[in-house]
DOKEKE-605161 format. One line per 2 residues: their letters; for each residue x, y, z of C-alpha. Coordinates in steps of 0.02 Angstrom, whole numbers, plus 32768, in hexadecimal, padded with zeros to 4 digits. Each point is the difference from the previous one (the first is absolute). Example, Ala and Ser with C-alpha at 12.3 -4.5 7.8 and 13.67 -1.06 7.14 Angstrom:
2
AS> 8267/7F1F/8186 | 8045/80AC/7FDF .
//
This chain:
301
ML> 80FF/8860/7F94 | 8021/7F49/8023 .
EV> 7F51/7FEA/8046 | 7FB9/8048/7F5F .
YA> 8062/7F83/7F98 | 7FC6/7F71/806F .
TL> 7F4A/8038/7FF1 | 800E/800C/7F43 .
LF> 804C/7F52/7FF8 | 7F73/7FBA/8069 .
IL> 7F7B/8055/7F94 | 8053/7FBE/7F61 .
VA> 8005/7F4C/803E | 7F4E/8009/8041 .
GV> 7FC1/8049/7F5D | 8055/7F7C/7F94 .
TT> 7FBE/7F74/806F | 7F4F/8047/7FFC .
AL> 8004/8015/7F43 | 803C/7F4C/7FE7 .
GL> 7F7A/7FBF/8076 | 7F75/805F/7FA8 .
SL> 803A/7FC8/7F54 | 8005/7F4A/8037 .
GA> 7F54/800F/804D | 7FBA/804B/7F60 .
KR> 804A/7F74/7F96 | 7FB5/7F7D/8072 .
SR> 7F55/8052/7FF9 | 8004/8006/7F42 .
AL> 8032/7F49/7FF8 | 7F70/7FCF/8072 .
NR> 7F86/8065/7F99 | 8036/7FA5/7F62 .
LV> 7FDC/7F59/8052 | 7F4C/8030/802D .
PE> 7F83/7FC7/7F7A | 7F9F/8083/7FA2 .
GA> 7F5A/8028/8051 | 8037/7FC6/80AC .
VR> 8000/8074/8095 | 80AF/8040/801C .
VR> 8030/8014/80B5 | 808D/8078/8026 .
TR> 807E/7FB2/8073 | 8086/8058/8061 .
PS> 80B1/7FC7/7FDA | 8050/7F9F/808D .
PR> 8093/805E/804E | 805B/7F5C/8019 .
RL> 7FEC/7FD1/7F4A | 8039/80AD/7FC8 .
WR> 8098/7FF5/806F | 802D/7F54/7FBE .
EL> 7FEE/803A/7F4C | 806C/8097/8026 .
VA> 8088/7F94/804E | 7FF7/7F87/7F6B .
RI> 8011/808F/7F83 | 8095/8047/805C .
GA> 804E/7F53/8008 | 7FE8/7FEB/7F45 .
LV> 8065/809F/7FE2 | 8093/7FC3/8068 .
PS> 8088/7FB4/7F90 | 802B/7F4E/8032 .
GD> 806D/7F74/7FBE | 7FF5/7F46/8025 .
QS> 7F71/7FE4/8079 | 800D/7F43/8015 .
LL> 804A/800B/80B0 | 7F7F/8081/8037 .
KK> 7F70/7F98/7FBA | 8041/7F66/805B .
RL> 800C/8060/80A4 | 7F51/8047/7FED .
LR> 7FBF/7F53/7FD8 | 8054/7FB4/8098 .
AG> 7FB9/808C/806A | 7F50/7FCF/7FCA .
IR> 7FE5/8095/7F8B | 7FBD/7FB6/7F5E .
SS> 7FAF/8096/7FAC | 8026/8018/7F48 .
NA> 802F/80B5/8026 | 8069/7FD7/809A .
VR> 80A1/803D/7FB1 | 7FAE/80A5/7FCE .
YF> 7FBA/8018/80AF | 80AA/7FDC/804B .
HG> 805C/807D/7F91 | 7F77/8081/8018 .
AR> 8003/7FEC/80BD | 80BE/800C/8002 .
AM> 7FFF/809E/7F94 | 7F78/8053/8067 .
AT> 8053/7FD1/80A5 | 80A8/8042/7FC4 .
IG> 7FB8/80A4/7FBF | 7F88/8015/8091 .
LG> 807D/7FE3/808C | 8085/8065/7FA7 .
GA> 7F86/8090/7FE4 | 7FC5/7FF9/80B5 .
AL> 80B5/8006/803D | 8023/8092/7F8A .
VW> 7F6A/8063/803F | 802A/7FDA/80B5 .
GL> 80B5/8033/7FE7 | 7FD0/80A3/7FAB .
RT> 7F84/802B/8089 | 8079/7FDB/808E .
GS> 809C/8041/7FA9 | 8062/7F60/8017 .
DN> 80BA/8002/7FDA | 8000/7F4C/7FC0 .
LL> 7F74/8017/7F82 | 804C/7F97/7F75 .
LG> 802E/7F74/8078 | 7F51/7FF9/8048 .
VG> 7FAC/8002/7F56 | 8074/7F79/7FC0 .
AM> 7FE3/7F93/8099 | 7F42/800E/7FF6 .
AA> 8000/7FE1/7F44 | 806E/7F66/8019 .
TG> 7F87/7FC4/8087 | 7F6D/8013/7F89 .
FI> 8060/7FA1/7F7A | 8030/7F6F/8072 .
AP> 7F5F/7FEF/8065 | 7F93/7FAA/7F79 .
MQ> 8081/7F78/7FE1 | 8016/7FE4/80BB .
YV> 7F43/7FED/800F | 8000/7F7C/7F76 .
LM> 8090/7FA3/8053 | 7FA6/8006/80A7 .
RM> 7F65/7FB4/7FB2 | 806D/7F7B/7FAD .
RR> 804C/7FCD/80A7 | 7F57/7FFE/8057 .
RK> 7FB0/7F98/7F78 | 8094/7F88/7FFF .
RA> 7FF1/7FE2/80BB | 7F45/7FE5/7FF1 .
IE> 8015/7F80/7F75 | 8089/7FA5/805E .
KG> 7F91/7FF9/8099 | 7F68/7FBE/7FA4 .
LP> 8056/7F84/7F8C | 800C/7F6C/807C .
NA> 7F48/800F/802E | 7FD1/8009/7F49 .
LD> 8064/7F62/7FDC | 7FAD/7FA3/8091 .
LM> 7F54/802C/7FBE | 8038/7FD1/7F50 .
VV> 8036/7F55/8041 | 7F54/7FE7/804D .
CV> 7FAB/8031/7F5D | 806E/7F8D/7F97 .
ES> 7FE7/7F6C/8075 | 7F44/801B/7FFA .
GL> 8001/7FE3/7F43 | 8018/80AD/7FB3 .
GI> 807E/8023/7F78 | 808D/807B/8017 .
DQ> 7FA4/808A/7FA2 | 7F60/7FEA/8064 .
AI> 8066/7FF7/80A0 | 8051/80A7/7FD8 .
IQ> 7F56/804E/7FDF | 7FBC/7FBB/80A4 .
VS> 8096/8041/8062 | 7FED/80AD/7FB3 .
KE> 7F4B/8003/803A | 8016/7FBA/80B0 .
LV> 8097/8065/8039 | 7FD0/80A7/7FB4 .
VA> 7FE0/804C/80AD | 8095/7FB7/805D .
HP> 8082/800E/7F76 | 7FBF/8070/7F73 .
EI> 80AB/8018/7FAE | 8023/7F4A/7FD8 .
CD> 7F49/7FE7/7FCF | 800E/8093/7F88 .
EF> 8095/7FAF/7FAC | 7FA9/7F58/7FF4 .
AL> 7F65/8052/7FB6 | 8069/8058/7F7C .
MN> 8056/7F5C/7FD5 | 7F55/7FAF/7FED .
LE> 7FCC/8089/7F87 | 809C/7FDE/7F99 .
LR> 7FD5/7F47/7FFB | 7F4F/8028/7FC8 .
AG> 8045/806E/7F77 | 8059/7F69/7FB8 .
KP> 80B0/8018/8040 | 805F/7F5F/8028 .
RA> 800A/7FD3/80B7 | 80BE/8006/8004 .
DA> 8000/80B1/7FB9 | 7F7B/8039/807B .
LH> 8064/7FB8/8090 | 80A0/8055/7FC5 .
NL> 7FA0/80A5/7FF1 | 7FC7/7FE8/80B4 .
AD> 80B4/7FEF/8038 | 8035/809A/7F9C .
RT> 7F72/806B/8045 | 8026/7FD8/80B5 .
GI> 80BE/7FF9/7FF8 | 8007/7F8C/8098 .
DD> 8076/7F6C/800A | 7F80/7F91/8059 .
VR> 7F83/801D/7F74 | 8085/7FD8/7F7E .
KL> 8024/7F5C/8059 | 7F46/7FD8/8006 .
VA> 7FF2/8024/7F46 | 8093/7F8C/7FDD .
VL> 7FAE/7F76/8068 | 7F59/8012/7FA6 .
VQ> 8051/8004/7F53 | 8065/7F64/8023 .
TD> 7F68/7FA9/804A | 7F99/8029/7F67 .
RF> 808C/7FC9/7F8B | 802A/7F59/8052 .
GT> 7F51/7FD4/803E | 802C/7FEA/80B8 .
SI> 7F87/8018/8090 | 7FCF/80B6/8013 .
AS> 7FC1/7FED/80B3 | 80A2/7FB5/8042 .
SL> 8068/8083/7FA5 | 7F98/808F/8046 .
RG> 8003/7FB7/80B0 | 80BC/7FEB/7FFA .
HA> 8017/80B1/7FC0 | 7F8D/8046/8087 .
DY> 8066/7FA6/8086 | 809E/8045/7FB1 .
LR> 7FBC/80B2/8005 | 7FCE/7FF0/80B7 .
TM> 80AC/7FBB/802B | 8055/808F/7FA6 .
AR> 7F91/807F/8058 | 802A/7FB1/80A8 .
QR> 80BA/8005/7FD8 | 7FF5/80B7/7FCD .
AE> 7FA8/8028/80A3 | 8086/7FA4/8063 .
EQ> 8086/805F/7FA2 | 7FAF/80A6/802A .
AA> 7FF1/7FCC/80B6 | 80B9/7FD1/8005 .
KL> 8030/80AB/7FBB | 7F96/8059/8083 .
AV> 8081/7FF3/808B | 8086/8054/7F96 .
KL> 7F88/8088/7FC5 | 7FCE/8029/80B4 .
VF> 80B3/8027/8036 | 8002/80B2/7FBF .
PI> 7F53/8035/8042 | 802B/7FB7/80AB .
FF> 80AB/8052/8004 | 7FC7/80AD/7FC8 .
CV> 7F4E/8008/8049 | 7FEB/7F89/8092 .
LP> 80AA/8005/8056 | 800C/80BF/8010 .
SL> 7F56/800A/8055 | 802F/7F6B/806E .
FI> 80A1/8056/8035 | 7FA2/80A0/8028 .
VT> 7F82/7FA3/806D | 807F/7F94/805D .
IG> 809B/806F/800B | 7FAB/80AA/8001 .
PV> 7FC6/7FFF/80B7 | 80A9/7FBD/8039 .
MT> 805F/8087/7FA3 | 7F8A/8085/8044 .
RL> 801D/7FC6/80B3 | 80BD/7FF9/7FE7 .
VR> 8005/80AF/7FBA | 7F90/8041/808C .
DL> 806C/7FB0/8088 | 80AD/801A/7FB6 .
IP> 7FF3/80B7/7FD2 | 7FE5/803B/80B6 .
MI> 808D/7F8F/8039 | 8076/804B/7F7F .
EN> 7FCF/80B1/8031 | 801E/7FDD/80B9 .
M> 80AD/7FB9/7FE4 .
//
């Protein structure tokens, strides 16, 4: 009986998903047909499964009730996800992961007759709820490390550009073009800041937006240096060179700090992993020989 219920649940979910996909594909086809001029040859195109899936996730995310999304938008932005429907995709992916993993655990528990059915379903549903946010946080950390790694090189190239006669805006554009292969994350941020400047936003506001998007202390310090340099009219090249030297010094000090902590962190792996095997190799043969020689002596006494 349980297998029948599981099969019916699977058929219901598959039918609803198929109906939603077909309806979305039909709407897209009608929209494309309206865009074709009258008298032109209309070519029937197959709907992209990826596009249908994204629209389905976005629609499900739009149905999920949500409150203040400022923190989520900031996290998605710092993770490099700048789509206008990023929040919808996130909520849709979280809902589908929660329902999908919970439903899979329910079907598996019913088929195997597990005693901890509710616990397993709750654990898998919680995993599906937490996994999308953990993915966003992982992308945030990875992007932050990449920007911190590429910032000193970007500043060095910016110093070269400024000393060769370019302005700060042109230097930022040139840096975003030259380092796009080596450091695409920092170049992406510089290119977005250049678009804001072209749109007419003041340079100070564009720089502060750069610091807010990245959420990195080194970038905030760089923004403060550039704003003060622009306000007081001091030399941009010397300020950038000094800040690049400061960043390299801080990176060297952080590396030395990590190296100093390494000896303490290695105590537990050495004590629990290396020493037992070392004792087995060194003391094991001796103990074997003692047992082999002492037992006959004890029996003969």
